[in-house]
C-alpha positions in Angstrom: -17.0 -9.9 13.6 -17.5 -13.2 11.8 -16.7 -12.8 8.2 -16.0 -15.3 5.4 -15.0 -14.6 1.8 -17.1 -16.2 -1.0 -15.6 -19.0 -3.0 -14.1 -16.8 -5.8 -12.4 -14.4 -3.4 -11.2 -17.2 -1.1 -9.6 -18.9 -4.1 -8.0 -15.6 -5.1 -6.6 -15.2 -1.6 -5.2 -18.7 -1.4 -3.7 -18.6 -4.9 -2.1 -15.3 -4.2 -0.4 -16.7 -1.2 0.8 -19.7 -3.2 2.1 -17.4 -5.9 4.0 -15.1 -3.5 5.4 -18.0 -1.5 6.8 -19.4 -4.7 7.9 -16.2 -6.5 8.6 -13.7 -3.7 9.6 -15.6 -0.5 11.0 -13.2 2.0 14.7 -14.2 1.4 14.3 -13.6 -2.3 12.2 -10.4 -1.7 14.9 -9.0 0.6 17.6 -9.6 -2.0 15.5 -7.6 -4.5 14.8 -4.8 -2.0 18.4 -4.5 -1.0 20.3 -5.1 -4.2 18.3 -3.5 -7.0 17.7 0.2 -7.9 14.0 -0.2 -8.2 13.6 -2.3 -5.0 11.1 -4.7 -6.7 11.0 -7.4 -9.4 9.9 -6.0 -12.7 9.5 -9.6 -13.9 7.1 -10.5 -11.1 5.1 -7.3 -11.6 4.8 -8.2 -15.3 3.5 -11.7 -14.2 1.0 -10.1 -11.9 -0.1 -7.9 -14.8 -0.7 -11.0 -17.0 -2.9 -12.4 -14.2 -4.9 -9.2 -14.0 -3.9 -8.1 -10.5 -3.3 -4.4 -11.2 -6.9 -4.2 -12.5 -8.5 -5.5 -9.2 -10.4 -2.2 -8.6 -11.6 -1.7 -12.2 -15.1 -2.5 -13.3 -16.2 -6.1 -13.7 -16.3 -5.5 -17.5 -12.6 -4.6 -17.4 -11.7 -7.6 -15.3 -12.0 -6.1 -11.8 -13.1 -8.1 -8.8 -14.0 -5.4 -6.3 -12.8 -4.0 -3.0 -13.1 -7.3 -1.1 -10.8 -9.1 -3.6 -8.5 -6.1 -3.3 -8.4 -6.4 0.5 -7.7 -10.1 0.3 -4.8 -9.7 -2.1 -3.2 -6.8 -0.1 -3.6 -8.9 3.0 -1.5 -11.6 1.5 1.0 -9.2 0.1 1.4 -7.7 3.6 2.2 -11.2 5.0 5.1 -11.4 2.5 6.2 -7.8 3.0 5.8 -7.6 -0.7 8.0 -4.8 -2.1 7.3 -2.1 -4.6 4.4 0.1 -5.7 1.7 -2.5 -6.3 -0.9 -0.6 -4.2 -0.1 2.7 -6.0 -0.3 1.0 -9.4 -3.8 -0.4 -8.6 -5.0 3.0 -7.5 -3.6 4.7 -10.6 -5.3 2.2 -12.9 -8.6 2.9 -11.2 -8.0 6.7 -11.4 -7.3 6.5 -15.1 -10.5 4.5 -15.7 -12.4 7.4 -14.2 -10.9 9.9 -16.6 -12.2 10.5 -20.1 -10.4 10.4 -23.4 -8.4 8.0 -25.5 -5.1 8.8 -23.7 -6.5 7.9 -20.3 -8.0 4.7 -21.7 -4.6 3.7 -23.3 -2.6 4.3 -20.1 -5.3 2.5 -18.1 -5.0 -0.5 -20.3 -1.2 -0.5 -20.0 -1.2 -0.1 -16.3 -3.9 -2.8 -15.7 -1.9 -5.2 -17.9 1.3 -4.6 -16.0 2.9 -3.1 -19.1 3.6 0.3 -17.6 4.1 1.7 -14.2 1.8 4.7 -13.5 1.5 6.3 -10.0 -0.1 9.3 -8.5 2.0 12.3 -7.6 0.1 14.4 -5.0 2.1 15.3 -1.9 4.1 18.5 -1.9 5.1 18.8 1.8 8.2 16.8 2.8 7.1 17.1 6.4 3.5 16.0 5.9 2.1 13.5 3.4 -1.5 14.2 4.2 -3.7 15.7 1.5 -3.4 19.5 0.9 -4.3 22.0 -1.8 -1.7 21.7 -4.6 0.7 24.5 -5.5 2.0 22.7 -8.6 0.7 24.6 -11.7 -0.5 23.5 -15.1 -0.4 26.2 -17.7 0.2 26.3 -21.5 0.4 22.6 -21.6 3.2 22.2 -19.0 3.3 21.1 -15.4 5.5 23.3 -13.2 6.4 22.7 -9.6 7.7 20.0 -7.2 6.0 16.8 -5.9 7.6 14.8 -3.0 7.2 11.3 -1.7 6.2 10.0 -5.2 6.2 6.2 -4.8 8.7 4.7 -7.3 8.5 8.1 -9.1 12.0 7.9 -10.5 11.1 4.6 -12.3 7.5 5.3 -13.4 6.5 5.4 -17.1 3.9 8.1 -16.4 2.7 10.1 -13.5 -0.8 11.3 -12.7 0.0 14.7 -11.2 -2.5 16.7 -9.0 -2.2 20.3 -10.1 -4.2 23.6 -9.6 -6.0 22.9 -12.8 -6.9 19.2 -12.1 -5.3 15.8 -12.8 -2.6 15.9 -15.5 -0.8 12.9 -17.1 2.9 13.5 -17.6 4.7 10.8 -19.6 8.3 10.0 -18.8 10.6 12.4 -20.7 13.2 10.9 -22.9 15.9 12.1 -20.6 14.1 10.8 -17.6 12.6 12.7 -14.6 14.3 15.5 -12.7 14.1 13.2 -9.6 15.9 13.1 -6.3 15.8 9.9 -4.4 14.5 10.3 -0.8 16.0 8.2 2.0 13.6 6.4 4.2 13.8 3.5 6.8 11.8 1.3 4.5 13.9 -0.3 1.8 10.9 -2.1 0.4 9.7 1.1 -1.3 11.5 3.9 -3.2 10.3 7.5 -2.9 11.4 10.4 -5.0 11.0 14.2 -5.1 10.3 15.2 -8.7 10.6 18.8 -10.0 8.4 19.3 -13.1 8.9 21.5 -16.1 7.4 19.0 -18.4 4.6 18.7 -21.0 1.4 17.2 -19.7 -2.2 16.3 -20.8 -5.1 17.4 -18.6 -7.3 14.3 -18.0 -9.7 15.7 -15.4 -10.5 19.3 -14.5 -10.6 20.5 -10.9 -14.2 19.4 -10.3 -13.7 15.9 -11.8 -10.3 15.5 -10.3 -11.7 16.1 -6.8 -13.9 13.1 -6.9 -11.2 10.9 -8.6 -8.6 11.8 -5.9 -11.1 11.3 -3.1 -11.7 7.8 -4.4 -8.0 7.2 -4.7 -7.4 8.3 -1.1 -10.3 6.0 0.0 -8.9 3.0 -1.8 -5.4 3.8 -0.8 -6.3 3.9 2.8 -8.2 0.6 2.5 -5.3 -1.1 0.7 -2.8 0.2 3.2 -4.8 -1.1 6.1 -5.1 -4.5 4.5 -1.4 -4.6 3.9 -0.8 -3.6 7.6 -3.1 -6.5 8.6 -0.9 -8.9 6.7 2.3 -7.4 8.1 1.2 -7.7 11.8 -0.3 -11.2 11.3 3.0 -12.6 9.9 5.1 -10.6 12.4 3.0 -12.1 15.3 3.5 -15.6 13.9 7.3 -15.1 13.6 7.5 -13.8 17.1 5.5 -16.7 18.6 7.4 -19.3 16.5 10.7 -18.0 17.9 9.5 -18.2 21.5 8.6 -21.9 20.9 12.1 -22.6 19.6 14.2 -20.5 22.0 14.8 -21.9 25.5 15.7 -20.3 28.7 16.2 -22.0 32.1 15.5 -25.3 30.4 12.1 -24.4 29.0 10.7 -22.7 25.8 10.2 -19.0 26.1 6.6 -19.6 25.1 6.0 -21.3 28.4 6.5 -18.1 30.4 3.2 -16.5 31.4 4.4 -12.9 30.9 5.2 -13.6 27.2 1.8 -15.5 26.8 0.0 -12.3 28.0 1.9 -10.2 25.5 1.2 -12.7 22.7 -2.5 -12.5 23.6 -2.4 -8.7 23.3 -0.8 -9.1 19.8 -3.5 -11.5 18.8 -6.2 -9.1 20.1 -4.8 -6.2 18.0 -4.4 -8.4 14.9 -7.9 -9.8 15.0 -9.4 -6.4 15.8 -7.6 -5.1 12.7 -8.9 -8.0 10.6 -12.5 -7.2 11.6 -12.1 -3.5 10.9 -10.4 -4.0 7.5 -12.8 -6.6 6.1 -15.8 -4.7 7.4 -14.5 -1.6 5.6 -13.9 -3.6 2.4 -17.4 -5.0 2.6 -18.9 -1.5 3.1 -17.1 -0.1 0.1 -18.0 -3.1 -2.1 -21.7 -2.9 -1.2 -21.7 1.0 -1.3 -22.7 1.5 2.3 -23.3 5.1 3.3 -20.7 4.8 6.1 -17.9 3.3 4.0 -15.6 6.3 4.2 -16.0 6.3 8.0 -15.3 2.6 8.3 -12.2 2.9 6.1 -10.9 5.7 8.3 -11.5 3.6 11.4 -9.6 0.7 9.9 -6.6 2.8 8.8 -6.5 4.8 12.1 -6.6 1.6 14.1 -4.2 -0.5 12.0 -1.3 1.9 12.2 -0.7 2.0 16.0 -1.9 -1.6 16.4 0.5 -2.9 13.8 3.4 -0.8 15.1 2.8 -2.4 18.5 2.6 -6.0 17.2 5.6 -5.6 14.9 7.6 -4.1 17.8 6.6 -6.9 20.1 7.8 -9.4 17.5 11.2 -7.8 17.6 11.2 -7.9 21.4 10.2 -11.6 21.4 13.3 -12.3 19.3 15.5 -10.6 22.0 18.8 -9.1 21.0 18.9 -10.7 17.6 15.5 -9.2 16.7 17.3 -5.9 16.0 19.9 -7.4 13.7 19.8 -7.1 9.9 20.0 -10.9 9.4 16.6 -11.5 11.0 13.3 -10.5 9.4 11.2 -8.7 12.0 12.7 -5.3 11.2 11.5 -5.5 7.6 7.9 -5.7 8.9 8.2 -2.9 11.4 9.7 -0.6 8.7 7.0 -1.3 6.2 4.4 -0.8 9.0 5.8 2.6 9.9 5.8 3.7 6.3 2.2 2.7 5.7 1.1 4.3 8.9 2.1 7.6 7.5 1.0 7.3 3.9 -2.5 7.1 2.3 -3.6 9.3 5.1 -1.8 9.3 8.4 -3.2 7.9 11.7 -3.8 11.5 12.8 -5.6 12.3 9.5 -7.9 9.3 9.6 -8.6 9.6 13.3 -9.8 13.1 12.6 -11.8 11.9 9.6 -13.4 9.1 11.6 -14.3 11.6 14.4 -15.9 14.0 11.9 -17.7 11.1 10.2 -19.1 9.8 13.5 
């Protein structure tokens, strides 16, 4: 598929790359991931808020630029293995914009400006992050129950909690959340299990919440697929660059035909993902009837393809590819996380099959 961004979105994409290369180069990003409790730079997130990035999926009147701009930005963030809950923040801001009332409008404005971290809390099954009917209850003004795999949940200022009654906003209690950190292989993102017995405000009843959450899953899958595209693109570049530098038997590794064939396979998977992701973004932006189907296709393809490409990048580096000092493992870990969240490969494969 031949696809070119228009001038505004192409400029956004290039300026995002310049910003991240300056403010979140991988050595700096790794230090933040590995040495801070949050795993991301609050200062950089505030800077992104000032520039309007968290509001990418809001209406044009609120400063949004639409799904294609969203895809372009997440593509660049994937290339940098950008840490933290940016994707989840963008989705939460859009969900708040779809809710009614002054409270939702206030938190939407704060989230979109980067002044507050708001994320969705939906998953309840520690063995399966795919959507399921919620058991968490909302009664007498309180949320009761447990949510798991809440992205940056321990550090959020407010959570949008899916309950049996609908979508409820829970502001961070003065004593903080009853949160347990969850260990994962991906040190670029923090997940928490949160047990609620806290006051909340119903922002959308079950009927309204269904549409809002469906939209959140749709945009989350698209953003995750775009991020995976960036991850595999940069992982491929790192692997090929290393084979050009490293020599064996007096010749660069890149001169060996077997590695050339494997590099060609990496390129094929990356370019196929690019076509699927940008086609899905275009379909959502232009409100095509098959947008959901195309998003599921992109997410279902990007996961296994990206896992293969990032794994090959490690193999291209040889023994050092598995060591902490080198960067390929960062990309593989992020890839494996995104493959499971925002709808797993299994979930979207089934969704694409049903939609086809």
